C-alpha positions in Angstrom: -16.3 -16.7 12.2 -13.4 -18.7 13.8 -10.1 -16.8 14.0 -7.8 -17.7 11.1 -4.0 -18.2 11.3 -2.7 -15.4 9.0 1.0 -15.7 9.9 3.4 -17.5 7.5 4.6 -20.8 9.0 8.3 -20.1 8.2 10.5 -18.1 5.9 12.6 -20.0 3.3 16.3 -20.1 4.0 17.8 -21.8 0.9 18.1 -19.9 -2.4 16.0 -22.5 -4.2 13.2 -22.2 -1.6 13.3 -18.4 -1.7 13.0 -18.6 -5.5 10.0 -20.9 -5.2 8.4 -18.6 -2.6 8.9 -15.6 -5.0 7.3 -17.6 -7.9 4.4 -18.6 -5.7 3.7 -15.0 -4.6 4.1 -13.6 -8.2 1.6 -16.2 -9.4 -0.7 -15.5 -6.4 -0.8 -11.8 -7.3 -1.6 -12.6 -10.9 -4.3 -15.1 -9.9 -5.9 -12.5 -7.5 -6.0 -10.0 -10.3 -7.7 -12.5 -12.6 -10.1 -14.2 -10.2 -10.6 -11.8 -7.3 -10.7 -12.9 -3.6 -13.6 -15.3 -4.1 -11.9 -17.1 -7.0 -8.5 -17.3 -5.3 -7.7 -21.0 -4.8 -4.5 -22.7 -3.5 -5.0 -25.7 -5.8 -5.0 -23.4 -8.9 -2.1 -21.4 -7.5 0.0 -24.5 -7.0 -0.7 -25.7 -10.5 0.2 -22.3 -12.0 3.3 -22.0 -9.9 4.5 -25.5 -10.8 4.6 -26.7 -7.2 2.6 -29.1 -5.1 -0.1 -27.9 -2.8 1.9 -29.2 0.2 4.8 -26.9 -0.8 2.5 -23.9 -0.4 1.1 -25.1 2.9 4.6 -25.6 4.1 4.9 -21.8 4.2 1.3 -20.6 4.4 -1.5 -22.1 6.6 -4.3 -21.0 4.3 -5.2 -18.8 1.4 -5.8 -15.8 3.6 -2.2 -15.9 4.9 -1.1 -15.7 1.3 -3.3 -12.7 0.7 -2.0 -11.0 3.9 1.5 -11.4 2.5 0.4 -9.8 -0.8 -1.1 -6.9 1.0 2.1 -6.3 3.0 4.1 -6.5 -0.2 1.8 -4.0 -1.9 2.3 -1.5 1.0 6.0 -2.1 0.8 5.9 -1.0 -2.9 3.8 2.0 -1.9 6.5 3.1 0.5 9.0 2.8 -2.3 6.8 4.9 -4.6 6.5 7.7 -1.9 10.3 7.6 -1.2 12.1 8.2 2.0 10.1 10.7 4.0 12.8 10.9 6.6 15.0 12.7 4.2 12.9 15.9 4.4 14.2 18.6 6.7 13.4 22.2 7.7 13.9 24.6 4.8 13.2 22.0 2.1 10.5 22.9 -0.5 7.9 20.6 1.0 5.3 21.6 -1.6 7.4 20.4 -4.5 8.3 17.3 -2.5 4.6 16.6 -1.8 3.8 17.0 -5.5 6.6 14.6 -6.5 5.4 12.0 -4.0 1.9 12.2 -5.4 3.1 11.8 -9.0 5.4 8.9 -8.1 2.6 7.1 -6.2 0.1 7.6 -9.0 2.7 6.3 -11.6 3.4 3.3 -9.4 -0.2 2.5 -8.8 -1.0 2.9 -12.5 1.7 0.4 -13.4 0.6 -2.2 -10.7 -2.3 -4.4 -11.9 -2.8 -5.7 -8.3 -2.9 -2.3 -6.5 -6.6 -1.6 -7.1 -7.6 -5.2 -6.6 -5.8 -5.4 -3.2 -7.3 -2.1 -2.1 -10.8 -3.4 -2.9 -10.1 -6.7 -1.2 -9.2 -5.0 2.0 -12.4 -3.1 2.0 -14.6 -6.2 1.8 -12.6 -8.8 3.6 -12.4 -8.7 7.4 -9.4 -11.0 7.2 -7.5 -8.3 5.3 -8.9 -5.1 6.9 -6.7 -5.3 10.0 -3.7 -5.8 7.8 -4.5 -2.7 5.9 -5.1 -0.7 9.1 -1.7 -1.8 10.4 0.0 -0.6 7.3 -1.9 2.6 7.1 -1.0 3.3 10.8 2.7 2.9 9.9 2.2 5.4 7.0 0.5 7.8 9.3 3.4 7.6 11.9 5.9 8.3 9.1 3.9 11.3 7.8 3.5 12.7 11.3 7.2 12.4 12.0 7.9 14.1 8.7 5.6 17.0 9.5 7.2 17.4 12.8 10.7 17.4 11.2 9.6 20.0 8.7 8.6 22.4 11.5 5.0 21.7 12.3 4.3 22.4 16.0 4.9 19.2 18.0 1.3 18.7 19.2 1.0 14.9 19.0 -2.8 14.9 18.5 -2.7 17.5 15.7 0.2 15.7 14.0 -1.7 12.5 14.1 -4.9 14.1 12.8 -3.1 15.9 10.0 -1.3 12.7 9.0 -4.6 10.8 8.9 -6.2 13.5 6.7 -3.2 13.5 4.3 -3.3 9.7 4.0 -7.1 9.4 3.7 -7.6 12.2 1.2 -4.6 11.2 -0.9 -5.8 7.6 -1.1 -9.3 8.5 -2.1 -8.4 11.0 -4.8 -5.6 8.8 -6.2 -8.2 6.0 -6.4 -10.5 8.4 -8.3 -7.6 9.4 -10.6 -6.8 5.7 -11.4 -10.5 5.2 -12.4 -10.7 8.5 -14.4 -12.2 8.4 -17.9 -9.0 9.8 -19.4 -5.6 11.2 -18.6 -6.8 14.8 -18.5 -9.4 14.0 -15.8 -6.7 12.1 -13.8 -4.4 15.1 -14.0 -7.1 17.4 -12.9 -7.8 15.2 -9.8 -4.1 15.0 -9.0 -3.7 18.7 -9.4 -6.6 19.4 -7.0 -5.1 16.9 -4.5 -1.8 18.8 -4.6 -3.6 22.1 -4.0 -5.7 20.7 -1.2 -2.5 19.4 0.6 -0.8 22.7 0.1 -3.7 24.6 1.6 -4.0 22.0 4.4 -0.4 22.1 5.5 0.6 25.6 4.5 -0.6 27.3 7.7 1.3 24.9 9.8 4.6 24.6 8.0 7.3 27.3 7.4 8.0 28.4 3.9 
C-alpha cells in the first residue's frame, strides 16, 4: 500500500475559515458514526457541511487525514475527561483520584457517540493505528510521570510497564463497561477495574 499523506495541508487563520473547519470536522464525526470508515466519503461530507469538495481538500489531502484529525481530537477529549494528572502530588489520596478519573472517563465516553467508533477504526485501519499508538504513548508518559510524582520508585522500566498496564487494562474494561447489558453490569466492571488498579499500584505507592 503506498504511503498516504496524513498531515493537514494548513490550519485556517481567519475566523470564518476556522468556523468552516470546525463545521467540517463536526459533520465528519457524525458521518463516521453513521457510515463507518468504509462509508466515509469526502463528497458526502462536503454536501453535509455545506462546502465544496475543494474547500475540504484545501485543508486535508484525503479522507484519511480527516480521520487522523478526528482521532487526535478524540484523544484530546479523553485527556480532558481524565483531568490534569500533573496536579497529583505525594500525600494525595491516589485511590480516590484514580476512581474519579475512571468515572469521568466512562461518563465522557458514554456521552460521545464517536468514541467507540474511532476506537474500532483504529483497530482495523493501518492508517489510524500509528496515530492511536502515538496518542497512547503520550498517555503512558503522563501516567508514568504521575506515578513517579506520587512516590513510586524511579525505575524507568518499571514506571513504563506500570503505565502500560494501567492504560491497557483500563481501556479494555471501560470498553466492556460501555457495551454492558445494563448499568449494573457496567458499574460492576468499573468497580473491579478500580480494585485492580488499587491492588496493582498499592505495593508501589505510599499511603
